[in-house]
C-alpha positions, 0 to 999 in steps of 0.5 A, a space after each residue: 517518470 523522469 520527473 519522479 526518479 529526479 524528485 525521488 532518487 537523484 535529489 535526496 540520494 545526489 551523493 549516492 547518485 554522483 557516486 555511482 555516475 563518477 563510478 559508470 564513466 571510469 568502467 565505461 571508460 575502460 571498457 571503450 579503450 578496450 578496442 584501441 588496445 587491441 588495435 594498437 596490439 595487432 597494428 603495432 605489436 604484432 604486425 611490428 614484431 614488438 615481444 615487448 610492447 605485446 607484453 606492455 599491451 596485454 598487461 594493459 589489456 587485464 588492468 583495463 578490464 580489472 578496472 571496468 570489473 571493479 567500478 562496474 561493482 561499485 556502480 550495481 551496489 551504489 544504484 542498488 542502495 540508493 534504489 533500495 532507499 528510495 522505494 523504503 522512503 516511497 513505501 513509508 511515504 504511502 503507508 503514512 499517507 494511507 494513515 492520513 486518509 478518513 474511513 470514508 476513503 477505505 469504505 470506497 477504495 477495495 483493500 486488495 488494490 491497496 495491498 497490490 499498491 504495496 507488493 504488485 505496483 511497487 515490485 515495477 517501480 522498483 525494476 523500472 527505478 533500479 534497473 529501467 532508468 539507470 539502464 537508459 541513461 547509462 547504455 544511451 550514454 555508453 551507445 554515444 561514446 561508440 558511436 563517437 569513436 567509430 566516426 572519429 577514426 572513419 566516419 564514412 564506414 561509421 555513417 554506413 554501419 549506422 544506416 540501422 539506427 532509424 530501424 531500431 528505433 522505430 522497432 522500439 518505439 512501436 513495441 513498448 507503445 503496446 508494451 505501455 497499453 497491456 502493461 496497464 491492464 496487467 497492473 489492473 488485473 494483478 490488482 484483481 488477484 489480491 483483492 480475491 486473495 485478500 478477501 478469501 484469507 479473511 473470509 475463510 471461515 464463510 468459504 469452508 463452512 458455505 462448501 464456497 472452495 471450489 467457487 473461490 478457487 475458480 474466481 482465483 483461477 480465472 483471475 490468475 489466469 488473465 493476469 498471466 495471459 496478459 503478461 505472457 504477451 507483454 513479455 512475449 512483446 519484449 522477446 521479439 523486440 529483443 532479437 529483432 534489435 539484434 538482427 537488425 544490429 547485426 545487419 550493421 555488422 556485416 557491412 562493416 566486414 563488407 564496406 570495411 574489408 573492401 576499405 582493408 584491401 584497398 588499403 585505406 584501413 588497417 586490420 587492427 583497425 577493422 579489428 576495433 570496428 567489428 569489436 565496437 560493433 559487435 558491443 552495440 546490441 549490448 546496450 541497444 538490448 538494455 535499452 529496449 528491456 529498461 524502456 519496457 520496465 519503464 513502461 510498466 513502472 509509470 503506469 505504476 507510478 501513476 495508481 501509487 501517485 494518486 494516493 499519494 496525491 488524494 486530497 477529497 476528504 470527507 470530514 476537515 480537522 479542526 482546530 480547537 482542544 479539550 483537554 478535559 471533557 464531560 461528555 456533554 454530547 449533543 445531536 442538533 437536527 441532524 440530517 446525514 445521508 452516505 448518497 444524496 439520492 438515500 438519507 439515512 438520518 433525519 433530523 436527529 436531536 439526542 442531549 445524553 448527560 454525563 455518566 447517563 447510558 443510552 441504549 441505541 436502539 432499531 432495526 436494520 438500516 434504522 442509523 445506528 451505525 451512522 449515529 456512531 459514524 457521526 460522532 466518531 467523525 467518521 461522517 459529517 452530518 449534511 445539515 445540523 450539529 454534533 456537540 461535545 460540552 458544548 463545542 461542534 465537533 467539527 471545530 475539535 481536532 479529530 485527536 482530541 475528539 477521538 481519544 476522549 471516545 473508547 470505541 468498541 465494535 460488535 466484530 473486535 479487531 485484535 492485532 497479532 501481539 500479546 493480551 497485554 499489548 493489544 489492551 495497551 495500544 489504547 494507552 501506550 503509556 499504561 502499566 502492568 497494574 493499570 492493564 490488569 484493573 481494566 481487564 477486570 472492569 472488563 472481567 478477562 482478568 480470570 480467563 487471561 490468568 488462565 492462559 499458558 502465558 497470562 498478559 503475554 499469550 499471543 492472540 493471533 490474527 484477529 485475535 483468532 486463539 481466543 473465543 468470540 466472547 473473550 475477543 470482545 472482552 479485552 476490546 473493552 478493556 482497551 477502551 476502559 483503559 484510555 478512560 474516556 469521556 464516552 463510550 460508545 459501544 457497538 452490541 458489546 454483549 452480542 458474543 457473550 453468554 448469559 452470566 458473563 453478559 451481566 458480568 461485564 454490563 456491570 463493568 460497563 455501568 462501573 466505568 461510566 459512572 460520569 462518562 456519557 455511555 452509548 451502546 448500539 444493542 439488541 439484547 434486552 437484559 443490555 437495554 434493562 440495564 440502561 438508563 435511557 433508550 433511544 428507539 430509531 427507525 427510518 433514520 429518526 428518533 421516533 421515541 426515548 425514555 426507559 425500557 418500561 416507560 417506552 413499554 407502558 406507553 405501547 408506541 414503536 418500541 413496544 411494538 418492535 419489543 412483540 415482534 421480536 425485533 429486540 431479544 425478549 429474553 432476559 437470559 438469567 
């Protein structure tokens, strides 16, 4: 944790950190000088009856505490400023890391866990950075300064007073080791709570349609209560530690009263000196309490940093970026003896060979689990094949920069994802520099322009979260417009017409065919009307290309595709 603090906090913001240190030294010196001034007040001004010195001393006390207050403010402000700057930069670094990770990472990592890193774990880091580490350093120096002054004035009395310190150190060490173990459980459980919230919000339609609100509530309640119980255990240990430390410190105070009182009576210590000792020992519990609380923050922050550090050091990409570019792609796609498995014991594609010419519209058909989505994942290089190669214009796509490959592919998912912004910005997302006329042209091709113009604010209409203000068909057509506007060499559509009525489906297929001129178009579909409108059908079964040809050719052949149509695996009715 201290290495992290030095690398992320001190080095980048050394000027603010140095300012904070100077402010602390001045504020601390003013606070430590106050008991010495009180000693002079008692021994010289009051005992000697010196009224002028009394006025001078009382004014000095006011000035000291004014200086301490001002520089304590500057110290707190600079620490908060540098701490928040560091957290903002760390948050930015974390988000940047997420953007650089490949698709496979997100498939194996629950999104709730990732959200928890940005909420719960960063909160613990914030407490550790802005409170924990500064208090450990500052209050330790403060405590050492108090001890040094006490030794300087009366080392024997100081040594007697410090007899309780070993017990305080042992208590702090014991309790903080337990807090650290519980802290890991707390953060793990909070991640589960966040995951449940995220899944419940995303799946609200399913939850309500299946009347599972009570189940979700109970599931959340159980995890939430577990997190609360674990957190209470942490807080209970902290609640025991603070008064225990104060009690041990109070024993030291009692020793001063007893031992110091005897020295005063024997004439070996002045009343002012004993009073100063009492003030210093009274101030000892405060830094000790802050140190013990800060160590709790450090334990929790350390666990949080381990979790965040695992994200920042994630170096297990399933795909490695290439080096070549294709400024202009023709769209010639070839799968050469491709085999692929997400898990070694469960292959999903076997020896697949596909050759798609530019301008060709190919329907990819097959039962569930046949490997249709895996075909899309390999073409987009979310994964690499275990054997064989995927080529674009004769170049193995492993050699291409991933960004270069994907800019040549317009991808439309079965469940279109829209951002919570205007329709205009959602379409422009595929091409940030697109003009309004280009956006409207893409919308017309996707048969979206007419319904957009019927909306109260037209292209400036906000679609809502995940496009919730629009119908499924409207969302799909905007997603198609977003793909078309990129002018890609390849169109890859996953059930693009599944949410559309028959009339709109014909219009969209017409638009896709028009947009696909000179482009390779792959359509993963089960709709007969979409299949018939395609130039060629690839029928996949058990991860293999079983048949290929036009719809009529395959029906006349009477093979696996024809049987699938007869069994209803493909929607038979061509809707009018």
